[in-house]
C-alpha positions as CSV (number, residue, x, y, z in Angstrom):
1,M,-52.6,-60.2,-27.3
2,M,-50.6,-58.7,-25.3
3,G,-51.8,-56.7,-22.3
4,V,-51.8,-52.8,-22.5
5,R,-51.7,-50.2,-19.9
6,I,-53.6,-46.5,-21.2
7,T,-53.0,-43.4,-19.1
8,T,-55.7,-41.0,-20.3
9,K,-54.9,-37.1,-19.2
10,D,-57.3,-37.1,-16.0
11,G,-54.3,-39.5,-14.8
12,Q,-56.6,-42.5,-14.6
13,Q,-55.1,-46.1,-15.6
14,F,-56.3,-49.0,-17.8
15,L,-54.7,-51.8,-17.8
16,G,-56.0,-54.7,-20.3
17,R,-56.3,-55.7,-23.8
18,I,-56.9,-53.8,-26.6
19,I,-60.3,-55.5,-28.9
20,N,-61.2,-52.8,-31.3
21,A,-60.4,-50.0,-32.3
22,D,-60.8,-46.8,-35.1
23,E,-60.1,-43.5,-35.5
24,K,-61.9,-42.1,-33.0
25,A,-61.9,-44.6,-29.8
26,L,-60.6,-47.9,-28.7
27,S,-62.3,-51.2,-26.9
28,M,-60.3,-52.3,-24.7
29,M,-61.7,-56.0,-22.4
30,L,-60.2,-55.1,-18.7
31,V,-58.9,-57.8,-15.8
32,G,-62.4,-59.4,-14.9
33,N,-63.7,-59.5,-18.9
34,Q,-65.2,-55.9,-18.7
35,I,-65.0,-54.1,-21.7
36,I,-65.0,-50.2,-21.6
37,S,-64.8,-47.8,-24.5
38,I,-61.7,-44.8,-24.7
39,S,-61.6,-41.8,-27.0
40,L,-58.2,-41.8,-28.8
41,S,-58.1,-38.1,-27.9
42,A,-58.4,-38.8,-23.7
43,I,-55.6,-41.0,-23.9
44,T,-51.6,-39.2,-22.6
45,K,-49.5,-43.3,-22.7
46,T,-50.0,-46.7,-24.3
47,E,-47.7,-49.0,-23.0
48,D,-47.3,-52.3,-23.4
49,E,-46.9,-54.5,-20.5
50,K,-44.7,-56.9,-19.3
51,K,-46.3,-59.3,-17.2
52,S,-49.2,-61.5,-17.4
53,L,-52.7,-60.0,-17.2
54,M,-53.3,-63.4,-15.1
55,F,-54.1,-62.5,-11.0
56,E,-50.9,-63.3,-9.3
57,G,-50.6,-66.4,-7.3
58,L,-53.9,-67.9,-9.0
59,I,-52.5,-71.1,-10.4
60,R,-51.6,-71.6,-6.3
61,T,-55.7,-71.6,-5.6
62,Q,-56.2,-74.6,-8.6
63,P,-56.2,-78.2,-7.4
64,E,-52.9,-80.4,-8.7
65,E,-55.3,-82.4,-11.4
66,K,-56.3,-78.9,-13.3
67,I,-52.6,-77.4,-12.7
68,N,-51.2,-81.1,-14.1
69,A,-53.8,-80.6,-16.8
70,L,-53.1,-77.3,-17.9
71,L,-49.6,-77.7,-18.4
72,D,-50.2,-80.9,-20.7
73,F,-52.1,-78.4,-22.9
74,L,-49.4,-75.7,-23.4
75,S,-47.2,-78.6,-24.0
76,S,-49.8,-79.9,-26.4
77,L,-49.5,-76.9,-28.3
78,A,-45.7,-76.6,-28.8
79,E,-46.0,-79.8,-30.8
């Protein structure tokens, strides 16, 4: 799932993933796993987010062992 940036009529911006939507509202999981509901009538703009939703610099806080395990796992998905 791609990240999405939503702007509402009152100028608020939300960054996360849309996890559910119907004809009246959508549910969005924000960075940090908070789930919110936004009325479709309150939305003025929806944009696909080009950057990762992962916190910048997060990988630098992990030990080399965990980074290597992550890279091994990601590589196995391509096989």
